[in-house]
RODO-2510 file (C-alpha; in nm, 4 decimals, decimal comma):
residues 353
     n   res          X          Y          Z
     1     x    -0,6034   -13,3945     9,2604
     2     x    -0,6771   -13,0620     9,4379
     3     x    -0,9991   -12,9939     9,5240
     4     x    -1,1435   -12,7196     9,2825
     5     x    -1,2595   -12,3674     9,4511
     6     x    -1,5954   -12,3658     9,6284
     7     x    -1,7262   -12,0906     9,3832
     8     x    -1,6912   -12,3311     9,1375
     9     x    -1,8939   -12,6200     9,2797
    10     x    -2,1163   -12,3810     9,3897
    11     x    -2,1528   -12,2559     8,9861
    12     x    -2,2246   -12,6463     8,9624
    13     x    -2,4817   -12,7245     9,1702
    14     x    -2,6849   -12,4347     9,0542
    15     x    -2,6595   -12,5654     8,6919
    16     x    -2,8047   -12,8883     8,7774
    17     x    -3,1563   -13,0129     8,8934
    18     x    -3,2121   -12,8685     9,2534
    19     x    -3,2920   -13,0378     9,5720
    20     x    -3,6287   -12,9157     9,5910
    21     x    -3,6557   -13,0750     9,2525
    22     x    -3,5085   -13,3756     9,3549
    23     x    -3,7360   -13,3986     9,6690
    24     x    -4,0686   -13,4037     9,4374
    25     x    -3,9728   -13,7087     9,2629
    26     x    -4,0798   -13,9230     9,5576
    27     x    -4,2832   -13,8506     9,8763
    28     x    -4,1002   -13,9364    10,1757
    29     x    -4,3691   -14,0912    10,3346
    30     x    -4,3971   -14,3582    10,0999
    31     x    -3,9954   -14,4870    10,1953
    32     x    -4,0200   -14,7003    10,4823
    33     x    -3,7551   -14,9203    10,6182
    34     x    -3,7160   -15,3102    10,6562
    35     x    -3,8095   -15,5234    10,9361
    36     x    -3,4821   -15,6439    11,0316
    37     x    -3,1613   -15,4846    11,0074
    38     x    -2,9955   -15,5086    10,6524
    39     x    -2,6241   -15,6379    10,6963
    40     x    -2,5223   -15,6052    10,3087
    41     x    -2,4481   -15,9710    10,2540
    42     x    -2,7066   -16,0764     9,9868
    43     x    -2,5321   -16,0321     9,6891
    44     x    -2,2450   -16,2957     9,7068
    45     x    -2,1102   -16,6239     9,5776
    46     x    -1,8361   -16,8628     9,6452
    47     x    -1,4557   -16,8245     9,5203
    48     x    -1,5120   -17,2010     9,5134
    49     x    -1,8317   -17,1344     9,2155
    50     x    -1,6109   -16,9699     8,9681
    51     x    -1,3865   -17,1244     8,7145
    52     x    -1,0168   -17,2109     8,8318
    53     x    -0,9028   -16,9690     8,5540
    54     x    -1,1308   -16,7344     8,6725
    55     x    -1,0903   -16,7491     9,0364
    56     x    -0,6935   -16,7231     8,9818
    57     x    -0,7371   -16,3806     8,8163
    58     x    -0,9456   -16,2345     9,0750
    59     x    -0,7228   -16,3922     9,3665
    60     x    -0,4124   -16,2218     9,1907
    61     x    -0,6089   -15,8804     9,1460
    62     x    -0,7109   -15,8999     9,4941
    63     x    -0,3279   -15,9677     9,6428
    64     x    -0,1973   -15,6808     9,4020
    65     x    -0,4689   -15,4315     9,5619
    66     x    -0,3879   -15,5546     9,9042
    67     x    -0,0368   -15,4564     9,8386
    68     x    -0,1387   -15,1376     9,6292
    69     x    -0,3277   -14,9971     9,9134
    70     x    -0,0781   -15,0459    10,2122
    71     x     0,1829   -14,8926    10,0021
    72     x    -0,0646   -14,6069     9,9303
    73     x    -0,1407   -14,5781    10,2673
    74     x     0,2383   -14,5170    10,3723
    75     x     0,2946   -14,3119    10,0897
    76     x     0,0437   -14,0637    10,0292
    77     x     0,1880   -13,7866    10,3418
    78     x     0,5553   -13,7998    10,1319
    79     x     0,5125   -13,5801     9,8436
    80     x     0,6624   -13,5878     9,5334
    81     x     0,9159   -13,8408     9,6000
    82     x     0,6279   -14,0811     9,6553
    83     x     0,5251   -14,0742     9,2960
    84     x     0,8514   -14,2550     9,1529
    85     x     0,8466   -14,5203     9,4307
    86     x     0,4850   -14,5909     9,3072
    87     x     0,6236   -14,6215     8,9540
    88     x     0,8686   -14,8594     9,0999
    89     x     0,6208   -15,0591     9,2819
    90     x     0,3591   -15,0820     8,9874
    91     x     0,6514   -15,1834     8,7897
    92     x     0,7561   -15,4545     9,0246
    93     x     0,3812   -15,6108     9,0708
    94     x     0,3263   -15,6583     8,7154
    95     x     0,0266   -15,3790     8,7379
    96     x    -0,0364   -15,3896     8,3705
    97     x    -0,0650   -15,7670     8,3321
    98     x    -0,3240   -15,7914     8,6830
    99     x    -0,5250   -15,5471     8,4755
   100     x    -0,5102   -15,7013     8,1186
   101     x    -0,5391   -16,0982     8,2645
   102     x    -0,8408   -15,8957     8,5094
   103     x    -1,0197   -15,8002     8,1116
   104     x    -1,0316   -16,1231     8,0049
   105     x    -1,3448   -16,1518     8,2418
   106     x    -1,5320   -15,9597     8,0229
   107     x    -1,6042   -16,2654     7,7689
   108     x    -1,7033   -16,4671     8,0398
   109     x    -1,9246   -16,1400     8,1845
   110     x    -2,1237   -16,1244     7,8330
   111     x    -2,1581   -16,5335     7,7315
   112     x    -2,4917   -16,6055     7,7138
   113     x    -2,4451   -16,9455     7,9312
   114     x    -2,2831   -16,7433     8,2693
   115     x    -2,5704   -16,7236     8,5163
   116     x    -2,6445   -16,4057     8,6311
   117     x    -2,4913   -16,3883     8,9587
   118     x    -2,1479   -16,4643     8,8520
   119     x    -2,2259   -16,2374     8,5583
   120     x    -2,3135   -15,9245     8,8400
   121     x    -1,9591   -16,0634     9,0129
   122     x    -1,7315   -16,0335     8,7112
   123     x    -1,8874   -15,6871     8,6742
   124     x    -1,8100   -15,5488     8,9967
   125     x    -1,4978   -15,7140     8,9964
   126     x    -1,3902   -15,5393     8,6601
   127     x    -1,5615   -15,2051     8,7385
   128     x    -1,6676   -15,0554     9,1468
   129     x    -1,3878   -14,7965     9,2441
   130     x    -1,1389   -15,0392     9,0228
   131     x    -1,2585   -14,8431     8,6960
   132     x    -1,1086   -14,4851     8,8481
   133     x    -0,8250   -14,6690     9,0088
   134     x    -0,6653   -14,7934     8,6549
   135     x    -0,7087   -14,4389     8,5375
   136     x    -0,4991   -14,2762     8,8294
   137     x    -0,2445   -14,5696     8,8041
   138     x    -0,2165   -14,4853     8,4538
   139     x    -0,1618   -14,1231     8,5194
   140     x     0,1004   -14,2160     8,7368
   141     x     0,2683   -14,4215     8,5401
   142     x     0,2924   -14,1162     8,2550
   143     x     0,4732   -13,9035     8,5005
   144     x     0,1487   -13,6670     8,5301
   145     x     0,0524   -13,7663     8,8533
   146     x     0,0511   -13,5071     9,1377
   147     x     0,1234   -13,5857     9,5495
   148     x    -0,2684   -13,5630     9,6175
   149     x    -0,3407   -13,8667     9,3818
   150     x    -0,1735   -14,0899     9,6635
   151     x    -0,4447   -14,0221     9,8784
   152     x    -0,7011   -14,0746     9,6204
   153     x    -0,5229   -14,4208     9,5152
   154     x    -0,5414   -14,5167     9,8639
   155     x    -0,9152   -14,4809     9,9082
   156     x    -0,9789   -14,6234     9,5941
   157     x    -0,7797   -14,9149     9,6428
   158     x    -0,9366   -14,9730    10,0072
   159     x    -1,2905   -14,9604     9,8654
   160     x    -1,2198   -15,2302     9,5788
   161     x    -1,1070   -15,4788     9,8283
   162     x    -1,3928   -15,4046    10,0515
   163     x    -1,6175   -15,3922     9,7212
   164     x    -1,4748   -15,7771     9,5956
   165     x    -1,4921   -15,9362     9,9575
   166     x    -1,8959   -15,8114     9,8991
   167     x    -1,9237   -15,9894     9,6078
   168     x    -1,6896   -16,2950     9,7106
   169     x    -1,7720   -16,4013    10,0798
   170     x    -1,5088   -16,6148    10,1230
   171     x    -1,2208   -16,4548     9,8768
   172     x    -1,0631   -16,3104    10,2524
   173     x    -1,2532   -16,4683    10,5213
   174     x    -1,0850   -16,3267    10,8117
   175     x    -1,1401   -15,9851    10,6468
   176     x    -1,4430   -16,0783    10,5723
   177     x    -1,5892   -16,1501    10,9067
   178     x    -1,4370   -15,8360    11,0235
   179     x    -1,6227   -15,6710    10,7676
   180     x    -1,9427   -15,7469    10,9534
   181     x    -1,9036   -15,6527    11,3056
   182     x    -2,0632   -15,3471    11,4022
   183     x    -1,8805   -15,0020    11,3115
   184     x    -2,0758   -14,7110    11,2141
   185     x    -1,9706   -14,5175    10,8993
   186     x    -2,0425   -14,1130    10,8873
   187     x    -2,1458   -13,9567    10,6054
   188     x    -1,8473   -13,7595    10,6576
   189     x    -1,6808   -14,0958    10,4645
   190     x    -1,8840   -14,0043    10,1363
   191     x    -1,7409   -13,6200    10,1433
   192     x    -1,3686   -13,7505    10,1772
   193     x    -1,4472   -13,9652     9,8679
   194     x    -1,6914   -13,7760     9,6577
   195     x    -1,6145   -13,3708     9,6906
   196     x    -1,4801   -13,2547     9,3879
   197     x    -1,2719   -13,5536     9,2681
   198     x    -1,1266   -13,6790     8,9627
   199     x    -1,3276   -13,9624     8,8439
   200     x    -1,1316   -14,2147     8,5274
   201     x    -1,3522   -14,3984     8,2872
   202     x    -1,2176   -14,5712     7,9532
   203     x    -1,3717   -14,2950     7,8015
   204     x    -1,1753   -14,0217     7,9648
   205     x    -1,2314   -13,8631     8,3017
   206     x    -1,4764   -13,6283     8,4726
   207     x    -1,5059   -13,4647     8,7821
   208     x    -1,7629   -13,5878     9,0348
   209     x    -1,8955   -13,3323     9,2774
   210     x    -2,0814   -13,4249     9,5940
   211     x    -2,3754   -13,2392     9,7748
   212     x    -2,4276   -13,3639    10,1260
   213     x    -2,4371   -13,1672    10,4446
   214     x    -2,6204   -13,4770    10,6311
   215     x    -2,4435   -13,5171    10,9763
   216     x    -2,5025   -13,8826    11,0525
   217     x    -2,4360   -14,2450    11,0155
   218     x    -2,5025   -14,4348    10,6835
   219     x    -2,4201   -14,7854    10,7669
   220     x    -2,3329   -14,9989    11,0654
   221     x    -2,0813   -15,1700    10,9573
   222     x    -1,8088   -15,2093    10,6887
   223     x    -2,0139   -15,4887    10,4718
   224     x    -2,3108   -15,2492    10,4514
   225     x    -2,0743   -14,9794    10,3261
   226     x    -1,9475   -15,1954    10,0573
   227     x    -2,2943   -15,2525     9,9547
   228     x    -2,3686   -14,8792     9,9286
   229     x    -2,0589   -14,8409     9,7609
   230     x    -2,1443   -15,0639     9,4721
   231     x    -2,4563   -14,8893     9,4056
   232     x    -2,2736   -14,5783     9,4106
   233     x    -1,9675   -14,6625     9,1981
   234     x    -2,1933   -14,8056     8,9344
   235     x    -2,3947   -14,4891     8,9351
   236     x    -2,0998   -14,2663     8,9044
   237     x    -1,9316   -14,5051     8,6551
   238     x    -2,2591   -14,5123     8,4358
   239     x    -2,2805   -14,1457     8,4647
   240     x    -1,9149   -14,0657     8,3887
   241     x    -1,9361   -14,2697     8,0826
   242     x    -2,2492   -14,0970     7,9155
   243     x    -2,1783   -13,7472     8,0595
   244     x    -2,2450   -13,4729     7,8160
   245     x    -1,9789   -13,2496     7,9298
   246     x    -1,7302   -13,3033     8,2084
   247     x    -1,9409   -13,3049     8,5382
   248     x    -2,0822   -13,5466     8,7233
   249     x    -2,2920   -13,4332     9,0339
   250     x    -2,4227   -13,6624     9,3340
   251     x    -2,6774   -13,5245     9,5785
   252     x    -2,8038   -13,6833     9,8747
   253     x    -3,0175   -13,5686    10,1494
   254     x    -3,2665   -13,6724    10,4152
   255     x    -3,5992   -13,7570    10,3041
   256     x    -3,7367   -13,6338    10,6579
   257     x    -3,6510   -13,4935    10,9685
   258     x    -3,6628   -13,8343    11,1989
   259     x    -3,3381   -13,9541    11,3575
   260     x    -3,3904   -14,2620    11,1861
   261     x    -3,4545   -14,1405    10,7904
   262     x    -3,3279   -14,2324    10,4446
   263     x    -3,0780   -14,0385    10,2201
   264     x    -3,2098   -13,9961     9,8818
   265     x    -2,9054   -14,0223     9,6332
   266     x    -2,8997   -13,8480     9,2791
   267     x    -2,6327   -13,9195     9,0515
   268     x    -2,6667   -13,6552     8,7519
   269     x    -2,5106   -13,5849     8,4221
   270     x    -2,6055   -13,3736     8,1747
   271     x    -2,7310   -13,5567     7,8246
   272     x    -2,7189   -13,5420     7,4623
   273     x    -3,0120   -13,4746     7,3035
   274     x    -2,9123   -13,8015     7,0692
   275     x    -2,8980   -13,9428     7,4024
   276     x    -3,2079   -13,8616     7,5267
   277     x    -3,3630   -14,0140     7,2266
   278     x    -3,2129   -14,3563     7,2276
   279     x    -3,3452   -14,3500     7,6285
   280     x    -3,7008   -14,2759     7,5198
   281     x    -3,6845   -14,5273     7,1902
   282     x    -3,5247   -14,8387     7,3951
   283     x    -3,7039   -14,7672     7,7175
   284     x    -4,0158   -14,5912     7,6260
   285     x    -4,0190   -14,3638     7,8368
   286     x    -3,9661   -14,5942     8,1676
   287     x    -3,6198   -14,5213     8,2497
   288     x    -3,6474   -14,6934     8,5804
   289     x    -3,6769   -15,0065     8,3573
   290     x    -3,2384   -14,9440     8,3713
   291     x    -3,2234   -15,1003     8,7234
   292     x    -3,4587   -15,3697     8,6391
   293     x    -3,1430   -15,5608     8,4453
   294     x    -3,1015   -15,6227     8,0639
   295     x    -3,1514   -15,2750     7,9265
   296     x    -2,8831   -15,0859     7,7907
   297     x    -2,8168   -14,8130     7,5344
   298     x    -2,4277   -14,8964     7,5123
   299     x    -2,2874   -15,1450     7,7722
   300     x    -2,4369   -15,4775     7,8955
   301     x    -2,7325   -15,3740     8,1623
   302     x    -2,5454   -15,5213     8,4331
   303     x    -2,4409   -15,2644     8,6590
   304     x    -2,7665   -15,0730     8,6720
   305     x    -2,9251   -15,4363     8,7717
   306     x    -2,6868   -15,4691     9,0535
   307     x    -2,8234   -15,1229     9,2037
   308     x    -3,1152   -15,2531     9,1942
   309     x    -3,1112   -15,5696     9,3390
   310     x    -2,9058   -15,4421     9,6070
   311     x    -3,1558   -15,1460     9,6971
   312     x    -3,4412   -15,3763     9,6677
   313     x    -3,2270   -15,6377     9,9038
   314     x    -3,1858   -15,3278    10,1510
   315     x    -3,5404   -15,2572    10,1841
   316     x    -3,6719   -15,6198    10,2286
   317     x    -3,8617   -15,5544     9,8887
   318     x    -3,8911   -15,8720     9,6660
   319     x    -3,7146   -15,7533     9,3553
   320     x    -3,5792   -15,4577     9,1958
   321     x    -3,9004   -15,4198     9,0209
   322     x    -4,0884   -15,3602     9,3064
   323     x    -3,8424   -15,0936     9,4222
   324     x    -3,8802   -14,8932     9,1256
   325     x    -4,2737   -14,9325     9,1400
   326     x    -4,2737   -14,8010     9,5019
   327     x    -3,9838   -14,5665     9,4418
   328     x    -3,7388   -14,6791     9,6370
   329     x    -3,5338   -14,6410     9,3024
   330     x    -3,5624   -14,4900     8,9710
   331     x    -3,4737   -14,2409     8,6640
   332     x    -3,5993   -13,9316     8,5154
   333     x    -3,4701   -13,6656     8,2510
   334     x    -3,5065   -13,3555     8,4195
   335     x    -3,3891   -13,0485     8,2460
   336     x    -3,1221   -13,2007     8,0146
   337     x    -2,9907   -13,4282     8,2738
   338     x    -3,0273   -13,7726     8,3530
   339     x    -3,0952   -13,8369     8,6863
   340     x    -3,0738   -14,1916     8,8733
   341     x    -3,2018   -14,1710     9,2184
   342     x    -3,1977   -14,4600     9,5311
   343     x    -3,2680   -14,4331     9,8885
   344     x    -3,0566   -14,5523    10,1645
   345     x    -3,1223   -14,6199    10,5133
   346     x    -2,9873   -14,3643    10,7434
   347     x    -2,9527   -14,2330    11,1084
   348     x    -2,9036   -13,8657    11,2575
   349     x    -2,6059   -13,7813    11,4635
   350     x    -2,8863   -13,5997    11,6542
   351     x    -3,2925   -13,4658    11,6018
   352     x    -3,3105   -13,1478    11,3977
   353     x    -3,5880   -12,9724    11,5429
***
C-alpha cells in the first residue's frame, strides 16, 4: 500500500491525544531498567508439549510462511507481474487450507483444560502479524493488490516466523540460535513497518500511523525484537478490531534524555460511546486490568495478557499486575480514545543535549 501524504498523517496526529498528554501519564523517573539484560526468551514452550495434531498444524504454517517470505523477498521489486506469480504461489502451496487448519487451534485455545502458556502460544500463532498477512493475501487472490503490497507481505511473513520461534523455542532450532545472537535493531525498523500502512483484521481494515522520531536502538537481538513485536501486534490488532473509525495511531517517544532510556509506546484508537460504557462497566474504571489477562469486552482476554507478561519480564517485575501498579504499562480513555501504553528499554544512538 502506498504511503499517505505527509499532510494527511499530520492531520491524524493532531486529532489524537498529543505526546504531552501521554508524557503526563507516568513520571519517567518511575521506570527503571532490570538488573540483567532481557533476552526476550521467557514466554516460550516446546513443540513437543503440544498435541501432535496441533504441532503438525504449527509446523505446516511455519513451512508455508518460510516459503512465502523467501518468495516475497525475491519478487518485491518486480512490479505488477509479481502479483500474478503470487497468486500461483498461494494456489500451489494451498494457502487457504493452511489457514483453515490454523483456525482449528481456536477451540483448543479457548478450552478450559488448556494451560495458560499453551493458550498464549496458540493465540499468537493464530494472531501476531499473521492476522494482517492473511488479509493482504486474500486481497492478492481477489486481484486487488498493488505492487507495493509485496514488500508488506515480506515484512509480515518475516515477523510472524520470528514470533512463532519466540513462542516455540524448538520449532526451528538453528534459526532460534541465530535469533539469540547479539544484533542491534534500530528504531528505523519500526518506521519501516508502521509508517502509514494498511492493517487487516477479521472485521475489516484500518490505517496504522506511526509517530516516532527516536534515533537509537530498540533491541540487541532478534529474540528481544520479536518479543516487542508480540506486544505491538497484539495491541495494534486489538485497536484495529475495536477502532471507532479507520485509523490507529502508534506514538513512541523516549521518557528522558539519557543514553540508556525507555520508549513509551501508546497504541491509540477512537472508541464509540457504547464501547466506553462497556469498558467502564466491566472494569470499573481500572482499564489496566486488561493487561492482567482474563478481562475482555468481546474477545478472549488473552492478547493483552500476553503483553502484560512480556513487559513485566522485560523489566524483571514479578507480574503484570506489578507492572500495571508501577506504571510500566496501562490503559486509559483520553479525549474519546482508548490509549494502551507500555514501556520498552532502548538506547540512543547519541546523547541529546
